C-alpha positions as CSV (number, residue, x, y, z in Angstrom):
1,M,94.8,59.0,-62.0
2,V,91.3,58.6,-61.6
3,R,89.8,58.9,-58.1
4,R,86.2,57.2,-57.9
5,K,83.9,59.1,-55.9
6,A,82.8,57.4,-52.5
7,D,79.3,56.6,-52.1
8,S,77.6,59.1,-49.6
9,A,76.4,57.9,-46.1
10,E,72.8,58.5,-47.3
11,D,73.5,55.8,-49.9
12,V,75.3,53.7,-47.8
13,A,72.4,53.7,-45.3
14,R,69.8,52.9,-48.0
15,I,71.7,50.1,-49.5
16,T,71.9,48.8,-46.0
17,K,68.2,49.1,-45.3
18,E,67.4,47.3,-48.4
19,W,69.7,44.6,-47.8
20,A,68.1,44.0,-44.7
21,K,64.6,44.5,-45.7
22,E,65.1,41.6,-47.8
23,K,66.6,39.4,-45.4
24,I,63.7,39.8,-42.8
25,Q,61.2,39.2,-45.5
26,A,62.8,36.0,-46.3
27,R,63.2,34.8,-42.6
28,I,59.3,36.1,-42.5
29,K,58.1,34.0,-45.4
30,K,60.1,30.8,-44.0
31,N,59.1,31.3,-40.2
32,R,55.7,32.5,-40.5
33,P,54.0,28.8,-39.6
34,R,56.5,28.2,-37.0
35,V,55.6,31.6,-35.3
36,R,51.9,31.2,-35.7
37,A,52.1,28.0,-33.9
38,L,54.3,29.6,-31.0
39,I,51.7,32.9,-30.4
40,K,48.7,30.0,-30.6
41,Y,50.3,28.3,-28.0
42,E,51.0,31.1,-25.9
43,L,47.4,32.6,-26.2
44,F,46.0,29.0,-25.7
45,Q,48.1,28.6,-22.4
46,A,47.2,32.4,-21.0
47,I,43.4,31.6,-21.4
48,Y,43.0,28.2,-20.4
49,E,45.1,28.7,-17.2
50,C,43.2,31.8,-16.4
51,P,41.3,32.2,-13.1
52,E,37.7,32.1,-15.2
53,M,38.6,28.5,-16.8
54,N,39.6,27.0,-13.5
55,S,36.5,28.3,-11.9
56,L,34.5,26.9,-15.0
57,R,36.1,23.6,-14.6
58,S,35.8,22.8,-10.8
59,G,34.5,26.0,-9.3
60,K,32.2,29.0,-8.5
61,L,31.2,29.7,-12.1
62,K,30.6,25.9,-12.8
63,W,28.3,25.9,-10.1
64,D,26.6,29.3,-10.6
65,F,25.9,28.5,-14.4
66,G,24.9,24.9,-13.6
67,L,27.2,23.4,-15.8
68,D,27.5,19.8,-16.3
69,Y,30.3,19.7,-18.6
70,D,33.9,21.3,-19.0
71,P,34.0,24.2,-21.6
72,S,37.2,25.1,-20.9
73,M,39.1,23.7,-23.5
74,A,36.7,24.5,-26.4
75,I,36.7,28.3,-25.5
76,S,40.4,28.3,-25.1
77,E,41.1,26.5,-28.6
78,A,38.6,28.9,-30.3
79,A,40.0,32.1,-28.6
80,S,43.6,31.2,-29.4
81,N,42.8,30.4,-33.1
82,A,41.2,34.0,-33.5
83,F,44.4,36.4,-34.2
84,I,46.0,37.9,-36.9
85,T,49.9,38.9,-37.2
86,R,50.9,41.6,-39.5
87,Y,54.8,42.1,-40.3
88,K,55.6,45.4,-41.7
89,T,59.1,46.0,-43.4
90,D,59.4,49.3,-44.7
91,G,58.4,51.4,-41.5
92,A,59.1,55.1,-41.5
93,V,61.3,54.8,-38.6
94,N,61.9,51.0,-37.8
95,I,62.8,48.3,-40.5
96,F,60.9,45.9,-39.0
97,E,57.3,46.2,-37.1
98,F,54.8,43.8,-36.4
99,R,50.9,44.0,-34.7
100,I,48.8,41.1,-33.6
101,D,45.1,41.6,-33.6
102,I,43.6,39.2,-31.1
103,Q,39.6,38.1,-30.9
104,P,37.2,39.9,-32.7
105,I,35.4,42.0,-30.4
106,S,31.9,40.3,-31.5
107,F,33.2,36.9,-29.8
108,L,31.1,35.4,-32.4
109,N,34.0,32.6,-32.8
110,I,33.2,32.1,-29.2
111,L,29.5,32.6,-28.6
112,S,28.9,30.2,-31.4
113,L,30.2,27.3,-29.5
114,P,28.0,24.5,-28.4
115,E,29.4,25.1,-25.2
116,A,28.4,28.6,-24.9
117,V,25.1,27.8,-23.9
118,Q,23.6,25.5,-21.1
119,I,20.3,23.9,-21.5
120,T,18.3,24.0,-17.8
121,E,16.6,21.2,-16.5
122,K,13.7,23.0,-17.4
123,G,15.0,22.9,-21.3
124,Q,15.4,26.8,-21.4
125,E,18.8,27.9,-23.3
126,L,20.9,29.7,-20.7
127,P,23.7,32.0,-22.5
128,W,26.2,31.8,-19.4
129,L,29.2,32.5,-21.6
130,E,27.6,35.8,-23.0
131,W,26.9,36.7,-19.6
132,L,30.3,35.9,-18.4
133,L,32.3,37.7,-21.3
134,T,29.9,40.8,-21.8
135,Y,27.4,41.5,-18.8
136,G,29.4,42.7,-16.1
137,S,27.7,43.3,-12.9
138,T,24.2,43.8,-14.8
139,V,21.6,41.4,-13.2
140,A,21.3,38.3,-15.4
141,V,18.2,36.6,-13.8
142,I,15.6,38.1,-11.7
143,D,13.2,34.7,-10.8
144,G,12.8,34.4,-7.4
145,Y,15.1,31.6,-7.1
146,G,18.5,31.6,-5.1
147,V,21.9,30.0,-5.6
148,K,22.4,27.3,-2.6
149,Y,25.9,26.0,-2.8
150,N,25.7,22.0,-1.7
151,N,26.5,18.6,-3.5
152,G,23.5,19.0,-5.3
153,G,22.2,20.0,-9.0
154,R,24.0,19.2,-12.4
155,S,27.0,20.8,-11.4
156,G,27.5,18.8,-8.5
157,G,28.2,21.9,-6.4
158,A,25.0,24.2,-6.2
159,Q,21.4,24.6,-7.3
160,M,18.6,26.8,-7.7
161,V,16.2,27.0,-5.0
162,K,13.3,29.0,-5.1
163,G,13.0,31.9,-2.2
164,Y,16.4,30.9,-1.2
165,N,18.5,34.0,-0.1
166,F,15.6,36.0,-0.3
167,G,15.6,35.0,-4.1
168,R,18.6,37.6,-4.7
169,P,18.8,38.4,-8.4
170,F,21.6,36.5,-10.1
171,M,24.7,38.2,-11.5
172,V,28.1,37.1,-12.5
173,D,30.4,37.1,-9.7
174,P,32.5,40.2,-9.9
175,L,35.8,38.4,-9.3
176,Y,35.3,37.0,-12.9
177,S,32.5,39.1,-14.7
178,G,33.3,41.1,-17.7
179,T,32.4,43.8,-20.4
180,P,32.9,43.7,-24.2
181,T,36.6,45.5,-23.5
182,D,37.9,44.0,-20.2
183,N,36.8,40.3,-19.7
184,F,38.7,36.7,-19.1
185,I,40.2,37.1,-22.5
186,T,41.6,40.6,-22.3
187,R,42.9,39.9,-18.7
188,A,44.6,36.7,-19.7
189,I,46.2,38.3,-22.9
190,S,47.3,41.3,-20.7
191,S,49.0,39.1,-18.0
192,H,50.9,37.0,-20.8
193,K,51.7,39.6,-23.2
194,D,55.4,39.6,-22.7
195,R,55.6,35.8,-23.7
196,I,53.0,36.4,-26.8
197,I,55.6,39.6,-28.1
198,E,58.7,37.4,-27.6
199,A,57.1,34.6,-29.7
200,A,56.3,37.0,-32.4
201,W,59.6,38.5,-32.5
202,T,61.1,35.0,-33.3
203,I,60.1,35.6,-37.0
204,V,63.3,37.3,-37.7
205,Q,65.5,34.7,-36.2
206,I,67.4,32.0,-38.5
């Protein structure tokens, strides 16, 4: 009687891992478009509903920058499109791993939007979005004018008045200001990271 030698534990583990890897790769290929749409939705909601976008729609940031339009939709759309999801099925520890790279540090996809610049009543370009994203508490304008909050101006909530408030230099409100590594985009993503990760995980679901 000839007895067949049983597979070693290492062989069983290897075969099981290869089988699982093939299954996961097939699901990634099948589900990638759907999952990308889910991640984009979560990113868009996170950014569109953040305090800074609310203020740009109808609050202090709109008045401070003198905006006569709503830029929140265009900004949220551009930022939520700027991500790359990388899936890995041969990790040293885990069979399946993923990484999401969101929003290039250059912000070119956002700062190149027409909405990123406001044309003042004097015909000058005001790069308000760059100030909001990167200036932090740095003074943006020193021109002897101060922001007077009223029902006037192009924004309908404030206007620049010469000498008002002693011509205090203008800077972005610290409640909303940002730097290249800490701004309304990074804060919005951080506050919704669990939902974004949950969306990414669904790639391996049937």
